[in-house]
N, C-alpha and C positions, 0 to 999 in steps of 0.2 A: 428240456428246452428253455432257453432264456426268453422271457416275455419282454418285447420291445415296448417302451413307453409310448403311448399315443400322443402325449403332450411334449414330445422332444423339443419342439420349437420353442416352448416356454422356457427352456433352459438358457437360451441365449438372451440373458439380461445383462446389459452393458454396465460395467463399472469403470470408474476413473483410474488413472495411473496411480493416484495417491491411495485409493482404496485397495488396489492390488498390493502396494508396498506394505500397507498396514496389515492386510491379511497375512502376508508372508511373515512379517515380524511377530504376529501373534500365533503362528502355526508351526514354525520351523525351529527345531532344537539343534543344539550342537551335536555333532556326530561323536562317536566314541574315540578312544585313544589307543595307541599301541606303543611298544618299546622297540626302537630300531637302533641299529648300529650307527654311530655318529657319522662315519664316513659316507653313509648312504642317506643322510638327512637333509641334504641341500634342498631348499625350497619348502621344507616341511615347517609346520607351525607348532612351537612348543606349547604344551598345555599349562605348565606351571612355571613360575619364576625359577631361574637357574642361578645358583651361586657358585663361586669359584671353589673347587674341591681341593686343589693343591696350588701352592705358590708357583708362579712362573716369573723369572727363572726359579728353579728349585734350589739353587745355590748361587753364591756370588761368582760371577764369571767375567772373563775379559771381554771387553767390547771391541778390542783391536788386537792386532798382532804386535807383541812388544815384550817388555820386561817388567815383572812385578817387583815393586820395592816398597819400603816403608818411607812415605813422603817426608817424615820428620828428619830423615838423614840427608835430605837434599836441600834443606832450607838455605844453606850458605853456598850452594854450588854456583860457580861462575865459569866463564870461558877460560880464565887464567888459573882457576883453582876448582877444577871439576870434582864432583863426587864420584868415587870409584866403587864398583860392585863386582864380586866374583860370581860368575855364572855357575850355579851348582846343579842345574838340570833343565829339563824341558817338559812342558805339560801341553797335552793336546786334548781336544774335546772328548775323546773316548777314554781318557785316563781319570779314574775315580779316586786316585790316591790322595791321601791327606798330607800334603807337603807343608813344610814350614821353613821360613827364612830367618837368618840372623840379620842384624842391622847392616852389615856390609856384604850381604848376599842378594842374589836375584835368581829367579827362574825365568827362562824364556816361556811365554804363554801364548799359545795360538788363540785367535778370536774364538770365543765360546768355551774356553778352557776354565777349569776351576781355579780360583785365586788361592795361592798358598797362604797358610796362616801367617799372621804378622805383617803381611803386605796389605797396603791400603790404596794402591794406585797402580796404573800400568803406563809405562813410558813407551810411546810409539817407537817401533824398531828403527825408523828412519831418523829419529832425533838423538840417537846415541852414537858414540864412537866405540866400535868393538875391536879389541885386539888382545891376543894372548889369553883368552878365556875370561876376559873382564869387559865391562862396559864402563864408559865414562859419560856422565851427565853434566852439562855445562850450565844448567839453569834449574831453579826450583820447579816443583810440580805440586799441584793441589791435591789435598786429600780426596779420595774417591774418584779421581780423574780416570776415565776410560774403564770404569767398572759398572756392570749391570748387577744391582744388588738383588738378593732373594726377595721375591714378591714385588719387584719394581714394576713389572708389566701387569701382573694380576695377583691380587692378595687374597689368601684364603678367607672365605666368608663374605666377601664383597659380592654385590649383585652383578651378574654377568648379563642376563636378559630378563625382561619382564614376561609375564604370562602372555601367550598368543603372539609372541614375536616370530616373524617368518625368517627362517635361517638362510643367511647369505653365505657365499663361499668363505669369506673371512671369518664368519661365525663358526663354521665347522672347525677351522684351525684353532680358534680360541677354545672351543669345547675340548678338543683333543689335548691341547697344551695344558689345560687346567684339570685334567683327570677324568673327563667324561667320555668314556668309550661307548656308552649307550645313552639315548635321550628319549624322553617321553613326548610324543607328538600326537596331534590329532590325526585320526585316520583320514585318508583321502576318500571323499565320497565316491561310491561306485554308481555311475549313471549309465543306464541302458537306453538305447534308441531303437524303437520299433517302428518300421515303415509300414503303413497300412494302405492297401489298395490292390484290387485284383489285376490292375493294369501293370503292376510293377514286377520287376525281376531283380534278383540279387546281383549286385555288381560283380561278385566273386565268381558267379556261375550263371551268366546271363542267358535268358531264353529269347530267341529271335522273335521279333514282333512285339515285344513288350518294352516298357520304359525302365531303364536302369535306375535303381534307387540311389542315384548320386547325391541327392539332397541330404541323405543320412550322414554322408562323410563330411559335409559342411558342419553339421552339429557335433559330430564326434571330434573333429579337430578343434572347434571352439571350446568344447568341454575340457579338453586337455590343456588349453591355454589357461583355464581357470582352475587348474590343479585337481581335476577329477580323473579317476580311473574310469575307463569306458568299456562298455559291452555292446557290440553290434548285435541286436536281437533279430536282425534280418527282416524279411518281408512277410506280411500276413494278408490274406485276401479279405475282401469285404464280407465277412461272415462273423456275426456277433459271437457265436460260440467259440470260434477259433481265436478271435481277438482276446476274449476273456481268458481262454486257456493260456495264451502266450503271456498275458499280463500277470496272471496268477503265478506263473513260474518266475517271471522277471522280478516280481516284488519280493520273492524269497531271497534272491541273490543280489539285489540292487538296493541302494539307499534312495535312489530317485529313478523314476522311469519317465521317459519322454516318448510320446506318440507323435508320429508325423503323418498327417493326412486323416481324413475321415472325421473331422471334428466340427463341421458346419451343421446345417439343418436339412440337408438333402436326403433323399431316400436311402442312399448308401453311406451316409455319414453316421456310422454305427458306434464309433469310439466312445462317446459319452455314456450310452447305455451299457456297453461292455464293461466299462469301469464301474458304473453304478451296480451292476450285477455282482460285483465283488464286495459289496457292502461299503462302498465309498461314501465319504462325506463331501458334499458339494461345497466348494469354496467360492468359485465364480466360473462363469462360462460366458465370455464376451467382454471385450474391452472397448472403451471409447477411444479408439486409436485406429488410424488408417495409414498404412496397412496394419493389421493386427487384431481386427475386430473379433474373429472367431476363436482366438486362443483362450485357454482356460486352465483351471487347476482343480484337482480333487485330491483327497487324502484317503489312502487305503492303509489301515493299520499304522497310522501316524507317519506313513511315507508319502511324499508328494508324487503325484502322477500328473505331469504337465501335458496338456493337449495342445499341440501346435498344428497349424494348417499345413496342407500339402504344398502350397505355393511358397517358394523359398524365401522371398523377402518378407512375407507375412510371418512365416515361421521365425525368421531372424528377429523380427520385432518382438515376438514372444520370448525368444531366447534372452534378449538383453533386458527385457522388462520383468520376466518371471524367473527364468532359469538362473541367470547370473545372481540376482538377489538371494535366491534360495541357496546357491553354493556359498555365497558370502556369509550368510547366517549360519550355515552348517559348520563353517570353518572359522567363524569370528574374524573374517577378513575385513579390512578397512573398506568402506564403501567409496572412498575417494578414488576416482579414476582420472587419468590425465585429461586435461582440458586444453583444447586448441581453439583460438579465436581466428575466424576467417570471414572475409567479406563475400556476401552472396553475389554470384554472377547473374542471377535472375530471380524473379519473384518466386515465392513458395506458394503453391496452390494448397488451400486448406478446404476441408469438408466441415460444414456447420456442426458445431458441438463435438468435434473429434480432434484429439491430439494427433500430431503427425509424426510418424517414425520416418525421419528424413535421412536418406543415404546421399552422400556427396563424394565428389573427388576433389580434394584440396591440392592445389598446386601453387608454388611460389612463382609469381609473375612480377618482374621488376621490383622485387623486394617486398611484395605484398602477398599474403595468403589469400587465395581466391578459391571459393567453394562453388563448384558447379553441381546443382541438384539433379537427381534423376526424376523422371516423370512420376506423378502421383499414382498412376495405374500400372507402373512397371513392376512386374513380378518375374523377371527373367534372371537366370543364373548369371548371364553376362553383366547385368547391372551390378551384381554383387562382386564379381571379379574385378570390375572397374573401380568400385568404391574403395575408399580408404578411411572414411570417417562417417559418423552418424550423430544425429541429435534428436531429442524428443521435444518437439515444438508444441507448446501449450495451445489448447483449442482457441483461446482468446487472442492469439497472436496472428498477425498478417505480415510476415517478414517480406520485405521488398528488396529488389536488387540494390546493391550498394550498402545495405545494412550489415553490421557485424553480428555474427551469431557464434555461440560456443558449441564445439563439437568434441566428441570422444573418438580417439583412434579406433578403427574397426578391429584391428588385431593388436594383441598385447606384444606379440613377438614379430620382429621383422618389419615394424611400422616405420615408414620414412618420415612420419610427422614428429 
């Protein structure tokens, strides 16, 4: 049987937002890497710098539909004395033949086709007069005109991407074009969410008379927005042994575990002791933030176990101040997030000595971004549904109606901000 600590209440020692971030920087390491097929690597983060493996184009090719000639033979071409060329063949992009022209010859070349040897330009088809198997050109054309040369797009050995670059759709095309059919990327962190509370029932198979653990799906969705793979660890009753058993199993298969509920100092808030029973290292339990006071972090076998409150807005405060920085450190992601300035529609109520996790709804009114805050004591899911931005307001601030404040969009995807 697990012995419950009598001094549980002493765990709740409040730390500042800055201390939380410093703790995370000192505790979280980069996750491992894996090799994936390039076509499946959109959104992934390359671990090492990538250089061009093959020239693109891989050969000199036509940039337009037209006729390949030697430009030196058209230097004297005029309307009254045009240069004339015999059409000796046609070349299309799927033709790998090595053709060659003589000074008075030309090949019709389709856009993307290999340029015949001895040709150094392509005349657009609409600029020549064609008759009886010949073309006539009535003006000179520059050397290299309408040709894409070998390596013009990407040259072998040049840097394509730096380490920890996040791959965009256009980057996938560039990798494939330059010979990279596989790429080394950071693994996506696997994050598990465990809902704790005897009053809860699993949303996938609900029990009548109990509360559906819908809050878990808020966190699971936000985790995916920050590039994590997710595991729904389901519901666990308020029993220390069962919580510990669930966590022990979760730590085996997850890079990070998030508990939801049971993290305060009440008689049934057993999560901190359940984690400690696994040999956890206490990082902090309690933040100088409202809402967000009872959130915390422990480490088990160098893996973070984040304790979030059962109240959804309080949990979300912990998600953005603890979970998101952990995910960013694991993946070496930029900490820069979109910032939106908006004018407060009303005063922001603050608690003495506490930062404020402020949820707002920002709306453009007569060309001005107006932010309407939610009440300080609001911990309703409806508040979260209505919100579209948040800010972490320092404890020494007293924002008033009419003042401008900086906010982050609540959602990375589908944000109207």
